C-alpha positions, 0 to 999 in steps of 0.5 A: 576495485569498489567491491574488493575494498568494501569486502576488505571493510566487512572483514574488518580489514582496513588501515585507517589513514591509507583505508580513507586515500584510497576509499576516496579514489575509488569512489567511495566517500564513507564517513568515519564519523557516521553510524553504519549498517551492513544487511546480508541477502542470503540466497537458497541457490546460491549458485545462480548469479542472474538473480544476484544480479537482478537484486543488485541493480533492484536495490541499488536503483530504489536506494538512489531514488530514495537518496539513501547513502547504501552501498551494494557488493558481493561476497566470496560466499555468493551472498549479497551484502547491503552497506547503509550510512546514515547519521543515527542509528535509529534512521539506519534501522528505519531504512533496513526495514524499508529495504526489506518490505521494498525488496520482499514485494518486488523480488522473487529470489527467495533470498533471506535478508537479515539486518546486522546492528548500527554501528559507528565509524567504518569498523561498524562495518565489520561489527554489523556484518558479523552480527547479520551472519549470526542472525542468518540459519547455520549450514546445519538448521538450513538443513532442518526444517525452516519457517513455514510462509510460501508466498502464495499464503502471502498472497492470499493474505495480503488479499484478504487483508484488503478486501477486509475479509478478517475472519478468512485473514485470521483463518490463514493465520491460524494455519500458519501458526500450525504449520509452523508450530508442529515443525519444532522449529528452533527459537531463532527460526520461530521468531523469523517466521512470525517475523515474516508474516508480521511483516506482511502485516506491517506493509499492509497496515503502512500501505493503509496510512496506520502508524506503525513505527509503535506496533513495530516496536512494540511487535520486538518485545513480544518477540523476546517472550518464551511463550511461542504463542504470543506473537500470533496471538499479537498478530491475530490483534493486528489483524483485527486493527488493520480490517477495522481500518479498512472498515473505516475507510471504504465508508469513508470512500463510500461517502465521498464517493457518494459526495461526488456523485450528486454533486457531478449531477448536479453540474452536469444535468442538462447534459442529455447524455447524462445517464446511469450508465455513464455515471456507473463508467465515471465513478466506477461503481454499477448502475444499481449502486448508482440508484442506491445512492439517490435513493440514499441522498435525495430520497428518490431514484436517480431519474426523477431525480434528473427529472427535478432538477431540469424542470427546475432549471426549465421554470426559471428559463420561462420565468426569464422570458423564453417561451419556445417550449423546445429550445427550452427543452433542449436547454435543459437537456432533453431531445424529445419534446414530448418527453419534456412535456411528460415529466414537467406536468409530472413534477408540476401538474401541468403543462409546460406552455399552460405553465407559461401562460400562467406566468403571463397572467400572472404579469 
């Protein structure tokens, strides 16, 4: 019954007073004073009920987790329709964009996602629904050339951006531009092509913590241009910014790893199991990278740094009155007295026993 009521709302077949009572009775607490936005999922294979059912559950659960006031229904022409309710039009637009990004990331049904405009009141549901349908390609256009953006190209683009491979990402963008321009797309389908690619870039930028709201707003203005090359140029510039941010993140992450690595050794140097391999495993880096970190930060290699800390600790124990060389060796991370003696002699130019004797003679 809920589905029938929602479909009546989509068609504008709604009687105010009786309709409100009917909605409440069937668990649809819609508020006539709120803003509404409708989005349509248009499937390339409308007879595939399984994909629509999967998307219905996927979007329902995701919306519930975020506390969105959202309702899903299937129309007689086998489209999935999402109805969003919020206090402001801006909130609805943001929710619709979040739904679209989530959907493209998590569904393989291949449906096109078209959002309508926000309108106030229950009558706004049908208004928004018809604006969403107007944005969908007509059946005639569906038989013509469509935007070229296969999923494997999107995956490649995302991976190259995350790896900070700006040159490769720009090459992929250039190929997408070439293929879509060669198809002589209609104005609407051309805008759809660049919008699909831009959504990918915005998603990656958002994952990196970039402020994407102003970029999204600016790109809407770019889309209004009659110059079909401008949106592609804008995306190329945005790729540069993404890779710049990625390089900065990697640099900061590297510095944090360096600090954490040295701090870990400073705290655990008395552990006899401490080694380059253990550090590499803990911090998920290579052994050679461990060595590079110490050469960069301490100006000596890892083993020299480790021996230096242990010998300094051993000296402190001797100064506190400990005279058992093997016991001090074990307390400072050595399992062999010979190895301890060699390290001590190399750093202090004197054996542990002579160091103890020197301490006694100076007292």
